[in-house]
N, C-alpha and C positions, 0 to 999 in steps of 0.2 A: 814493653812500654819504655824500656830504658834505651832502645835503639834511637840514635840521633837521626832525625829526618832531614833530608836535603832541603836547602833554602829554595823557595819558589816565590815568585811574585804573587800577590794576593789573588789576582784574577786567574792564576794558573793552578791554584791549589785543588786538591782532589775533591774537596767538599764545596768549593765555590760554584761549580757547575750545577749543584743541587740547591743553591741558595734561594732560588725563586720559590720552589715548592715548599722548601723548609720554612721560609719566611711566611708563606701562606698558611701552613699548618700552625705555625707559632701565633700568627695573628688571630686565627680561629680560636685557639686556646685563650688568648688574651681577651678577646671579645666576650667569650663565655664567662671568664672570671670577672670581667668588668660588669657584665650584666648581673652576676650574682652579687658582686660588691654593691651595686646600686640598690638592690632589693633586700640584701641581707648583710648590711654593713657590719653589724656587731658580730655576726657569725664568723666572718672571715678573720676579724681581729682576734676573737676568742680562740679560733682554730690555730692560728699561728702562735698565739701566746703559750700554747701547750708545749712548745719545744723548749721553753725555759722554765715553766712553772706549771704545777697541776691545779692552780687556784681555780681556773675556769673549767675544770674537767667535767664536773656535774652539770654545769650550765650547758656545755656543748652536748653532753649526752642527752639531756632533757630536750634541747633544741632539735636534735636529730629524731628523737622519738615523737615529738609533738608537731613541729611545723617546718623543719628543715630537712625532711627525709629526701625530697627530690633534689634539693640543693646538694646534699651529700652524694647522691647518685650521679648527678651531673659532673661534679668534681671528680668522681671516680672515673668517669669517661675521659675527662681531661688528663687524668693520670696515665691512661693508656696512650694518649697522643704524645705526651711529653716523655714518658719512659721509652716508648718505641723510637721516638726521634733520637733520644740519647744513645740508645743501643745502636741504631743505624749509623749515627755519626762516628761512634767509636770503632765499629767493625770496618766501616768504609775508610776512615782515617788511616788505619793500619793495614789495609789491604785484605782483611779477612773476608770481605764480601766477594772477592774474586773467586773463591772456592765454590760459591753457590751459582756462579755464572749469571747472577742477577745484579741489577743496580737500580738506583733511583726509586721511583714510586713502587715498582714491582717488588723490590727487596723490602722496602718499608712496609708494604702490605703484608708480606709473609711474616715479618717481625711482629706486626700488630696481631695477626692471627695466632702466632705462637704465644704471645703474652696473654691474649684472651683465653686460649686453650689451657695455659698454665693455671690461670685463676679459676677456670671452670673445674679443672681436676681438683684444685684445692677446695672449691665449694662443695663438690660431691663428697670428697673425703671428710670434710667438716660435718656434713649431714650424717654420714655413715657412723663416724665416731660418736657424735652426739646422741644418735638414736641407739647405738649398740650399748653404750655405757650409761645411758640415761643421765647425762650431765648437761642439760640445755643451758643452764645459767653460766656454767664455766665456759662452754663453747661461745656463748653470746659475748661474754666479756673479752675473750681473746679476739673474736672477730671484730668487735668494736674497735679495739686497738689497731687492727689491720686496716679497717676502713679509714680511721683517722690518719694513720700513716700514709695511705694512698692519697687522701685529700690534701695533706700538707705537702707531700712530694710533688703533687700536680702543680703546685704554685712555685715552690722554691727551686725546682729543677729547671724552670724555664730560662733563667738568666744564662745558665751554662749552655743550654740548647741553642740559644740564639747567637752566642759568642763563637761557637765552633766553626760554622761555615764562613765567617767573616774574619777569621784569625789566620795568621801565617802558620804553615805546617810545623814549624819548629815549636809552636806552642801547644800542639796536639797532646804530647805526653802529660804536660802539667794540667791541661784541661781534663784529661781522662782521669788523672789522679784525684783532682778535685771532685769529679762526678762520682767516682767510686767511694771516696771518703764520705761524701754527702749521703750517699745511699746507705753506706755501712753504719754511719752514726745514727741515722734515722731508724735503721733496722734494729740496732741495739736499743734505741729508745723504745721502740715498739715491744721488744721482748721483755725489757725491764718493767714496763708498765703492765704487760700481761701478767707477769709474775706477781707484781705488787697488788693487782686487783683480785687475784683468785687464790694465791697461796695462803692456806690457813692451817693445813695439816699435811701429813705424809700422803694421804690419799689424793689430795688436790695436786700435790707435786707429781705423783705418779701419772695422773690423768693429763697434766700439762705436758709432761715429757712425751707421753704417748701421742698426744695431739700434735706436738711439734714434729715428731718423727713421721706421723701419718700424713699430715697436711702440709708441712714445710719441706721435708726431705724427699719424700716419695715422689711428688710431682717433678722435682728437679731431676731425680734419677730417671724417671720415665722419659722426659724431654731430652735429656742427655743421651739416653739409649737410642731414641729415634733419630737424633741428629748424627750420632756416631754411625748408625747403620746406613743412614742416607749418604754419608760421605765416603763409604767403602766402595 
């Protein structure tokens, strides 16, 4: 990321040729969020407020359980759109997409499938760990944090997503750093909230570490293994 990219006119940048379909996907995400905003105004506000305060945590949790379940699921779908766009833009901006011999919507589609596959593996691992150790409440609390993380990221990642294809190439490194920092900070936020909600004794700590290893680390290793074998 530290490599200085050559200057190019905006219309000649590597991502500008994808700007039409990226803008289309961005607008789909915005329209969905706008629809949710018009029907669940307080939910979106409470959701975003969790990034700075836990005051509305129980209100959001109750809303998801009672009447915002589908809203939460729809935002989870938007998360896949925005996350996949962000990954696509980063790997294309720095030429990593050339190794796959794919580009445009084809590469984006592969990234979407990989993201969905990653979360399906996590979902299965979550169910196995919860059933094996009979800790449904602990697993539910951790998974709730994950869902809220995805819901929040589905919204706050969009500004970076739309700036990328309309920015000069020399701005790609700083945009990538911003995207990585944003994701990292939100991931730390999720982990800290998970610990805060469930840690009460040594056994809880043990199960939490076990969960994080099984559900967070293992899927990453599996996907990395698949990608490594595919590139040989």
